[in-house]
C-alpha positions in Angstrom: 140.1 144.1 75.5 137.3 141.8 76.6 133.4 143.2 76.2 133.0 142.9 80.2 136.0 145.3 80.7 134.9 147.5 78.0 131.5 148.0 79.4 133.1 148.1 82.9 135.1 151.4 81.9 132.1 153.0 80.0 129.7 152.9 83.2 133.1 153.6 85.4 133.7 156.8 82.8 129.5 157.6 83.2 129.8 157.8 87.2 132.7 160.2 87.3 131.2 162.4 85.1 127.9 162.4 86.8 129.8 163.2 89.8 131.7 166.0 88.2 128.9 167.5 87.0 127.1 167.5 90.5 130.3 168.8 92.1 130.7 171.7 89.3 127.5 172.6 89.9 127.1 172.5 94.2 130.4 174.6 94.1 128.8 177.0 91.9 125.8 177.3 93.9 126.0 180.9 95.9 126.8 180.1 99.4 124.8 181.9 102.2 126.1 184.7 104.6 125.2 184.4 108.4 124.8 188.5 108.7 123.1 188.6 112.5 123.0 186.0 115.3 121.0 187.4 118.6 118.2 186.4 120.9 117.7 183.2 119.3 117.6 184.5 115.7 119.7 183.8 113.3 119.6 185.9 109.8 121.6 184.9 106.4 121.4 186.6 103.1 123.2 185.9 99.8 122.9 187.3 96.5 120.6 185.8 93.3 121.8 185.8 90.1 120.1 188.3 87.5 119.2 190.4 90.5 120.8 193.5 92.3 118.8 192.5 95.3 119.7 189.7 97.8 117.7 187.0 99.2 117.1 186.8 103.2 116.7 183.4 105.3 116.1 183.6 108.9 115.5 181.3 111.8 115.0 180.7 115.0 113.3 178.5 117.5 109.3 179.2 119.0 107.7 177.6 122.0 104.7 176.4 120.6 102.5 173.9 118.2 102.4 174.2 114.2 98.8 175.4 114.8 99.6 178.4 117.4 102.0 179.7 114.0 100.1 178.8 111.3 97.6 180.8 113.8 99.5 184.0 112.9 99.7 183.6 109.6 96.6 182.7 108.9 95.2 186.2 111.2 95.8 188.8 108.4 94.7 191.7 110.3 97.3 191.0 113.0 100.0 191.2 110.3 101.1 195.2 110.9 101.7 194.1 114.9 104.4 191.4 114.0 105.9 192.1 110.5 108.5 194.4 110.6 107.5 197.6 108.6 104.2 196.1 107.6 101.7 199.4 108.5 98.2 197.6 106.5 97.2 194.3 105.0 93.9 192.6 104.2 92.5 188.8 103.4 91.6 189.8 99.6 90.8 185.7 98.7 90.3 182.7 100.4 89.8 179.8 98.8 90.3 177.1 101.5 92.6 177.0 104.8 95.3 175.9 103.0 94.9 178.8 99.8 94.7 182.4 100.2 95.5 185.8 98.8 96.4 188.8 100.4 97.7 192.2 100.6 100.0 194.1 102.1 101.4 197.7 102.6 105.5 198.0 103.3 106.6 201.2 105.2 109.6 202.7 103.4 111.9 205.6 104.7 111.6 208.7 103.6 111.6 210.2 101.1 110.9 206.5 99.2 106.9 205.8 98.8 105.6 202.6 100.4 105.3 199.4 98.7 102.3 197.4 98.3 102.0 193.5 96.7 99.2 191.1 96.7 100.5 187.7 97.7 99.3 184.2 97.6 99.8 181.7 100.1 99.7 177.6 99.5 100.4 175.7 102.5 101.3 171.9 102.9 102.5 169.4 105.0 105.2 166.7 104.8 103.6 162.9 105.7 107.0 162.0 107.5 108.1 164.9 109.0 105.3 166.6 109.6 106.9 169.9 108.6 104.5 172.4 107.2 105.5 174.9 104.0 104.0 178.1 103.5 104.9 178.6 99.7 104.0 182.9 99.1 104.5 184.2 95.1 103.9 187.9 94.6 101.3 188.4 92.3 101.7 192.2 90.9 98.7 192.3 88.4 96.4 190.9 90.8 94.6 194.2 92.0 94.6 197.7 90.0 97.4 200.1 91.3 96.7 202.2 95.0 97.8 206.0 94.5 100.5 206.8 97.2 102.0 203.1 96.5 104.7 201.3 94.2 103.7 198.1 93.1 106.6 195.4 94.3 107.6 193.3 91.1 108.5 190.0 92.6 108.0 188.4 95.7 108.9 184.7 96.1 109.7 182.5 99.2 108.4 180.5 101.6 107.9 179.8 105.6 108.6 176.5 107.0 107.4 175.4 110.3 109.1 172.2 111.7 108.3 170.7 115.1 110.9 169.8 117.1 108.9 167.8 120.1 108.5 168.9 123.7 106.6 172.0 122.9 108.8 173.7 120.3 108.3 174.4 116.8 111.5 175.5 114.6 110.5 178.9 111.9 112.2 179.4 108.5 111.3 182.6 106.6 113.3 182.8 103.6 112.7 185.4 100.8 113.4 187.3 97.7 111.5 190.5 96.1 112.0 192.8 93.5 110.4 196.5 95.4 109.5 198.5 91.9 110.0 201.9 91.1 113.2 204.0 91.7 115.0 202.5 94.6 118.5 202.7 95.2 119.8 198.5 95.4 121.6 199.2 98.6 119.0 200.6 100.8 117.2 197.5 99.9 119.8 195.2 100.9 120.5 197.0 104.2 117.0 196.3 105.6 117.2 192.9 104.6 119.0 192.3 108.6 115.9 194.0 109.9 113.2 192.6 108.4 113.8 189.1 109.0 115.1 189.4 112.4 112.4 192.1 113.6 109.5 189.9 112.4 110.7 186.6 114.3 111.3 188.5 117.0 108.1 189.8 117.2 106.3 186.0 116.3 108.9 184.5 119.6 106.6 187.0 121.9 103.3 186.9 120.2 102.7 183.1 119.5 102.4 182.6 123.3 99.6 185.1 123.8 96.0 184.7 123.2 93.9 183.4 120.3 97.1 182.2 119.0 98.8 180.0 121.9 96.0 177.5 122.3 95.3 177.7 118.4 94.2 173.8 116.5 93.6 172.8 113.4 92.2 169.5 112.5 93.8 169.3 108.6 97.4 169.7 111.0 99.0 167.0 112.2 101.0 167.9 115.2 104.1 165.6 116.2 
């Protein structure tokens, strides 16, 4: 066999090996399951490796601009108005418009104690698609424990805002968290539909109202 043929066979075998690995990884990825589709809001959940708590992803389209949605996310004091089960929220630190740390309290059904955590948010915008991502990560050790509250041990997720043109924005809200303390996993997982659904339902309504409706950020490029 010539050296050329040998080299071609070697390269071909390598390509098939890479394709096999890619296909195997893709097949092993845990798939999302749609669990609710109502009022223009779709909610999906899926299992997370190494955790008994599922991850959720919720999607909707709202009338408004990137800035109007960001203005809501920027208004920490308003969180109890639209973030489902949030009873208290405050701004702990703000480096600039793109980076901040907030504190939130989430109510739990009796007899489970309310949960709290500090969360870091970092905003970025894709220069090509103009999509805005707000990456969120929990900081459980950022502030001391508070009486009557159980500190969540993990929060990771993001908000993604995609401009669709004609005054519309697609919002994707994705999150995985660990509640901390002793709480039945089934109770936590049962709330993973109501929390994102009601949160996006409230955003649909409030984003059209002042002061969010006409908000503009010079740092954000609109479509």
